[in-house]
ROLOTOR-643818 format. One record per residue (C-alpha): x, y, z; residue in three letters. Coordinates in Angstrom, 1 decimal, decimal comma, always signed. Layout:
// residues N
<pt x="X" y="Y" z="Z" rest="ALA"/>
...
END
This chain:
// residues 117
<pt x="+48,0" y="+69,3" z="+20,5" rest="MET"/>
<pt x="+49,8" y="+69,3" z="+16,7" rest="ALA"/>
<pt x="+47,9" y="+71,5" z="+13,8" rest="ALA"/>
<pt x="+47,2" y="+69,5" z="+11,1" rest="ALA"/>
<pt x="+49,1" y="+70,0" z="+8,0" rest="SER"/>
<pt x="+46,3" y="+71,7" z="+4,9" rest="ASP"/>
<pt x="+46,2" y="+69,2" z="+1,8" rest="PRO"/>
<pt x="+48,2" y="+71,4" z="-0,7" rest="GLY"/>
<pt x="+51,4" y="+71,7" z="+1,6" rest="GLU"/>
<pt x="+54,3" y="+69,3" z="+1,2" rest="PRO"/>
<pt x="+54,8" y="+66,4" z="+4,3" rest="ALA"/>
<pt x="+57,8" y="+67,7" z="+6,4" rest="LYS"/>
<pt x="+58,4" y="+63,8" z="+6,4" rest="GLY"/>
<pt x="+61,1" y="+61,8" z="+5,0" rest="LYS"/>
<pt x="+62,0" y="+62,6" z="+1,0" rest="PRO"/>
<pt x="+60,8" y="+59,5" z="-1,4" rest="PHE"/>
<pt x="+63,2" y="+57,7" z="-3,2" rest="LYS"/>
<pt x="+63,1" y="+55,6" z="-5,9" rest="LEU"/>
<pt x="+65,4" y="+52,9" z="-5,7" rest="LEU"/>
<pt x="+67,2" y="+54,3" z="-2,5" rest="GLY"/>
<pt x="+68,6" y="+57,2" z="-4,9" rest="ILE"/>
<pt x="+66,6" y="+59,2" z="-6,9" rest="LEU"/>
<pt x="+64,6" y="+61,9" z="-5,4" rest="ASP"/>
<pt x="+61,1" y="+62,0" z="-6,9" rest="VAL"/>
<pt x="+60,0" y="+65,2" z="-4,6" rest="GLU"/>
<pt x="+63,2" y="+67,3" z="-5,8" rest="ASN"/>
<pt x="+65,0" y="+66,3" z="-9,4" rest="ILE"/>
<pt x="+62,7" y="+68,4" z="-11,9" rest="PRO"/>
<pt x="+61,0" y="+65,5" z="-14,5" rest="CYS"/>
<pt x="+62,0" y="+63,3" z="-12,5" rest="ALA"/>
<pt x="+58,3" y="+62,2" z="-10,9" rest="ARG"/>
<pt x="+56,3" y="+62,6" z="-14,5" rest="ASP"/>
<pt x="+59,2" y="+60,7" z="-16,1" rest="SER"/>
<pt x="+58,8" y="+57,5" z="-13,7" rest="VAL"/>
<pt x="+54,8" y="+57,9" z="-14,1" rest="LEU"/>
<pt x="+54,4" y="+57,9" z="-18,0" rest="TYR"/>
<pt x="+57,4" y="+55,2" z="-18,2" rest="GLY"/>
<pt x="+55,6" y="+53,2" z="-16,0" rest="SER"/>
<pt x="+52,0" y="+53,7" z="-17,9" rest="LEU"/>
<pt x="+53,9" y="+53,4" z="-20,8" rest="GLY"/>
<pt x="+55,5" y="+49,3" z="-19,7" rest="SER"/>
<pt x="+51,6" y="+48,9" z="-19,2" rest="VAL"/>
<pt x="+50,4" y="+49,6" z="-22,5" rest="VAL"/>
<pt x="+52,9" y="+48,1" z="-24,5" rest="ALA"/>
<pt x="+53,2" y="+44,7" z="-22,6" rest="GLY"/>
<pt x="+49,3" y="+44,7" z="-22,7" rest="LEU"/>
<pt x="+49,7" y="+45,3" z="-26,0" rest="GLY"/>
<pt x="+52,3" y="+42,9" z="-27,2" rest="HIS"/>
<pt x="+50,6" y="+40,0" z="-24,6" rest="PHE"/>
<pt x="+47,0" y="+40,8" z="-26,6" rest="LEU"/>
<pt x="+48,9" y="+40,7" z="-30,3" rest="LEU"/>
<pt x="+51,5" y="+37,3" z="-29,4" rest="THR"/>
<pt x="+49,7" y="+35,5" z="-26,2" rest="SER"/>
<pt x="+53,8" y="+35,2" z="-25,7" rest="ARG"/>
<pt x="+53,9" y="+35,9" z="-21,4" rest="ILE"/>
<pt x="+57,2" y="+35,9" z="-21,2" rest="ARG"/>
<pt x="+58,1" y="+38,1" z="-24,6" rest="ARG"/>
<pt x="+55,8" y="+40,7" z="-23,4" rest="SER"/>
<pt x="+57,1" y="+41,3" z="-19,7" rest="CYS"/>
<pt x="+60,5" y="+42,3" z="-22,1" rest="ASP"/>
<pt x="+58,9" y="+44,5" z="-23,9" rest="VAL"/>
<pt x="+57,1" y="+45,7" z="-20,8" rest="GLY"/>
<pt x="+60,5" y="+46,8" z="-19,6" rest="VAL"/>
<pt x="+61,6" y="+48,1" z="-22,3" rest="GLY"/>
<pt x="+58,9" y="+50,0" z="-22,5" rest="GLY"/>
<pt x="+60,0" y="+51,7" z="-19,8" rest="PHE"/>
<pt x="+62,5" y="+52,2" z="-20,7" rest="ILE"/>
<pt x="+61,9" y="+53,9" z="-23,6" rest="LEU"/>
<pt x="+59,5" y="+56,1" z="-22,7" rest="VAL"/>
<pt x="+61,0" y="+56,9" z="-19,3" rest="THR"/>
<pt x="+64,1" y="+58,3" z="-21,0" rest="LEU"/>
<pt x="+61,8" y="+60,2" z="-23,6" rest="GLY"/>
<pt x="+60,1" y="+61,4" z="-21,3" rest="CYS"/>
<pt x="+63,2" y="+62,6" z="-19,2" rest="TRP"/>
<pt x="+65,3" y="+63,9" z="-22,0" rest="PHE"/>
<pt x="+62,1" y="+65,9" z="-23,4" rest="HIS"/>
<pt x="+61,2" y="+67,3" z="-19,9" rest="CYS"/>
<pt x="+64,7" y="+68,2" z="-19,5" rest="ARG"/>
<pt x="+65,5" y="+70,2" z="-22,3" rest="TYR"/>
<pt x="+62,4" y="+72,5" z="-21,6" rest="ASN"/>
<pt x="+63,0" y="+73,3" z="-18,3" rest="TYR"/>
<pt x="+66,8" y="+74,1" z="-19,7" rest="ALA"/>
<pt x="+65,0" y="+76,6" z="-22,2" rest="LYS"/>
<pt x="+62,8" y="+77,9" z="-19,7" rest="LEU"/>
<pt x="+66,0" y="+78,3" z="-17,3" rest="ARG"/>
<pt x="+67,8" y="+80,5" z="-19,9" rest="ILE"/>
<pt x="+64,8" y="+82,3" z="-20,8" rest="GLN"/>
<pt x="+64,3" y="+83,4" z="-17,3" rest="GLU"/>
<pt x="+67,4" y="+84,2" z="-16,9" rest="ARG"/>
<pt x="+67,6" y="+86,5" z="-20,0" rest="ILE"/>
<pt x="+64,4" y="+88,0" z="-18,7" rest="ALA"/>
<pt x="+66,4" y="+88,5" z="-15,7" rest="ARG"/>
<pt x="+69,2" y="+90,7" z="-16,8" rest="ASP"/>
<pt x="+67,2" y="+92,4" z="-19,1" rest="GLY"/>
<pt x="+65,3" y="+93,8" z="-16,4" rest="ILE"/>
<pt x="+68,3" y="+94,6" z="-14,1" rest="LYS"/>
<pt x="+69,8" y="+96,5" z="-17,2" rest="ASN"/>
<pt x="+66,5" y="+98,0" z="-17,2" rest="GLN"/>
<pt x="+66,8" y="+99,4" z="-13,9" rest="ILE"/>
<pt x="+70,6" y="+100,5" z="-14,1" rest="LEU"/>
<pt x="+70,4" y="+102,3" z="-16,9" rest="TYR"/>
<pt x="+67,0" y="+104,0" z="-17,0" rest="GLU"/>
<pt x="+67,3" y="+107,1" z="-17,0" rest="SER"/>
<pt x="+70,7" y="+107,8" z="-17,6" rest="THR"/>
<pt x="+73,1" y="+108,5" z="-20,2" rest="HIS"/>
<pt x="+73,4" y="+104,9" z="-20,9" rest="LEU"/>
<pt x="+69,8" y="+103,9" z="-21,7" rest="ASP"/>
<pt x="+69,2" y="+102,9" z="-25,2" rest="PRO"/>
<pt x="+66,0" y="+104,2" z="-25,5" rest="GLU"/>
<pt x="+67,0" y="+107,8" z="-24,3" rest="ARG"/>
<pt x="+69,1" y="+107,6" z="-27,3" rest="LYS"/>
<pt x="+67,0" y="+106,6" z="-29,7" rest="GLN"/>
<pt x="+63,9" y="+109,2" z="-28,8" rest="SER"/>
<pt x="+66,8" y="+112,2" z="-28,9" rest="LYS"/>
<pt x="+67,6" y="+111,3" z="-32,2" rest="SER"/>
<pt x="+64,3" y="+111,2" z="-33,9" rest="GLY"/>
<pt x="+63,4" y="+115,0" z="-32,8" rest="SER"/>
END
């Protein structure tokens, strides 16, 4: 009998693809952007309908709200993701150099301590 997967583990089934092209599970920021976009479309469309009582125009506003909020969240999240990756790369290189040059004549900390004494 196969053991059931834990609630914290992701399912090993078929990945969820939005419109057949966007793999929401594996692309960073895709899930949040689509969720916030759908919430933005409901808020924009419902708000416009409550203000004007025009059904067709409210649907158009909802679609526009979805596009704007999704793209806004996508670009904001991807910018922060890229910035984080750059910071991680700089930290990784610094740690690698620290390990490589520690206790050698090329160690910058060792040169500073010799010049001070």
